C-alpha positions in Angstrom: 9.4 27.4 26.5 13.0 27.9 25.6 15.8 25.7 27.0 19.4 26.6 27.1 21.7 23.5 27.3 25.2 23.7 28.6 27.3 20.6 27.7 30.9 19.6 28.0 31.8 18.9 24.3 30.7 18.7 20.7 29.7 15.1 20.6 27.3 15.7 23.4 25.9 18.6 21.4 25.5 16.6 18.3 23.6 13.8 20.0 21.2 16.2 21.9 20.4 18.0 18.6 18.8 14.7 17.6 17.5 13.6 21.0 15.9 16.7 22.5 13.3 17.3 19.9 12.2 13.7 20.4 11.5 14.5 24.0 10.3 18.1 24.1 8.5 18.3 20.7 8.4 21.1 18.3 6.5 23.5 20.5 9.6 24.3 22.6 12.8 25.9 21.3 16.4 25.2 22.6 20.0 26.1 22.0 22.9 23.9 22.9 26.2 25.5 24.0 29.3 23.2 24.1 32.5 23.8 25.9 36.0 22.7 25.2 35.8 20.1 28.0 34.1 19.2 31.3 36.8 21.2 33.2 36.1 24.2 30.9 32.4 24.1 31.6 32.8 23.7 35.3 35.3 26.5 35.3 32.9 28.9 33.5 29.6 27.7 35.0 29.2 30.2 37.7 29.8 33.1 35.4 27.6 31.7 32.7 24.7 31.1 35.2 25.0 34.6 36.6 24.7 35.9 33.1 21.5 33.9 32.8 20.3 35.2 36.1 20.4 38.8 34.7 18.5 37.8 31.7 15.5 36.4 33.8 14.0 39.8 33.9 13.3 39.9 30.1 13.2 36.4 29.0 11.4 33.1 30.0 13.8 30.1 29.7 15.1 27.1 31.5 18.6 25.8 31.7 19.9 22.2 31.5 23.6 21.4 32.6 24.8 18.0 31.3 28.1 16.4 32.2 29.7 13.0 31.9 30.5 11.3 35.3 33.8 10.1 33.9 34.4 8.0 37.0 34.2 11.0 39.4 32.2 11.1 42.6 28.7 11.7 41.2 27.4 13.3 44.4 30.3 15.7 44.6 30.0 16.6 41.0 26.3 17.2 41.2 26.8 19.3 44.4 29.2 21.4 42.5 26.6 22.1 39.8 23.9 22.8 42.4 26.1 25.3 44.4 26.8 27.3 41.1 23.1 27.5 40.4 22.2 28.6 43.9 25.0 31.1 44.0 23.8 32.5 40.7 20.2 32.6 41.7 19.0 30.2 39.0 18.3 27.1 41.1 14.6 27.3 40.4 15.0 27.0 36.5 17.8 24.6 36.0 18.1 20.8 35.7 21.4 19.2 36.5 22.1 15.8 35.0 25.0 13.5 34.8 25.7 11.0 32.1 26.9 7.7 33.8 29.7 7.1 32.9 29.9 8.7 29.4 27.6 9.6 26.6 28.3 6.2 24.9 26.3 4.5 27.7 23.2 6.1 26.2 24.0 4.6 22.9 24.8 1.1 24.3 21.4 1.5 26.1 19.6 1.5 22.8 20.9 -1.5 20.8 18.4 -1.0 18.0 19.9 2.4 17.4 23.4 1.1 17.3 22.3 -1.6 14.8 20.9 1.1 12.5 24.3 2.5 12.2 26.5 -0.5 12.6 24.2 -3.4 11.2 26.9 -6.1 11.7 26.3 -5.9 15.4 24.0 -8.9 16.2 20.6 -8.4 17.8 21.7 -10.8 20.5 24.2 -8.3 21.8 21.4 -6.9 23.9 21.3 -10.0 26.1 24.9 -9.4 27.3 25.2 -7.9 30.8 26.9 -4.7 29.7 24.0 -4.0 27.2 21.4 -4.8 29.8 23.1 -2.3 32.3 25.0 0.2 30.3 25.5 2.6 33.3 27.3 -0.1 35.2 30.0 -0.7 32.5 33.6 -0.7 34.0 36.5 0.6 32.2 34.7 3.1 29.9 31.7 3.1 27.8 33.6 4.7 24.9 36.2 1.9 25.1 33.4 -0.7 25.3 31.7 0.5 22.2 34.9 0.9 20.4 35.9 -2.7 21.2 32.4 -3.9 20.0 32.7 -2.1 16.7 36.2 -3.5 16.1 35.0 -7.0 17.1 32.3 -6.8 14.3 34.6 -5.6 11.5 34.4 -1.8 11.9 38.1 -1.3 11.5 38.1 2.4 11.8 37.3 2.3 15.5 34.9 4.8 17.1 34.9 8.4 16.1 33.0 10.1 18.9 31.4 13.0 17.0 30.2 10.9 14.1 28.9 8.1 16.3 26.9 10.7 18.4 25.5 12.3 15.3 24.4 9.1 13.6 23.3 6.9 16.5 21.2 9.5 18.2 19.1 9.9 15.1 17.7 6.4 15.6 17.4 6.5 19.4 14.0 5.6 20.7 13.5 7.8 23.8 11.1 5.2 25.3 13.3 2.2 25.0 16.7 3.1 26.5 18.2 0.8 29.1 20.5 3.6 30.6 19.2 4.9 33.8 21.0 8.2 33.3 19.4 8.7 29.9 16.0 8.0 31.5 16.8 10.4 34.3 17.7 13.1 31.8 14.6 12.5 29.8 12.3 12.4 32.8 13.9 15.6 34.2 13.6 17.4 31.0 10.0 16.6 30.7 9.4 17.8 34.2 11.3 21.0 33.5 9.1 21.9 30.6 5.7 20.9 32.3 
C-alpha cells in the first residue's frame, strides 16, 4: 500500500519521516507533501484531492491529511477536511487527523524521546500535569517546550525543524501520552489494514 501525506509545514514532514515507518513498517511506501502553512494547505486541499481522485483509476493509494489544531474549533476544521474529501470523491481512501494543539504536543507526550535529545531534562518531568496530558496544554505546546528547554540550560531556544527531526527519531509509538498522536497512529494502522 502507498500512502500520500499532506501536511501543513516542513517540521511536520520531518517528524513524520521518522514516525511513519515505525507505524506502517517497511512493506508500505509513503510520500509526504508539505505546504507553506495550514492556510496554504486548506486553500489547495480541494484541488489536490480532485487530482488524487483522477489517479484512482490507475493507482492504488491512500491519503492522510494532518493539520495542527492551533486553537481553532476542532470540529469545524475537521468538517472542512471531510467536505473537501467528499467533494473530490476520495472520502473512502482518506484519513483526516488533527494534532492537538501543535506537533510539539506529540514530543511532550514522549518524555523519553525528549530526554534523548535534551538529556538535561529530568525524568521526573513526566509527572507534571502538562506532560501527563500534553493535548490539554494551554498557551501553546511550542511555547511550553521552548520554555522547558530554556529552563534546563538550552539557551538557543527551540528550533522547530531541528527538534522535529531529532526528537521523532527516538519516539516510541507505543508509549506516547498525546491522545492526538494515538488517534493518528490508530487511524493510520486502520487505513492500511
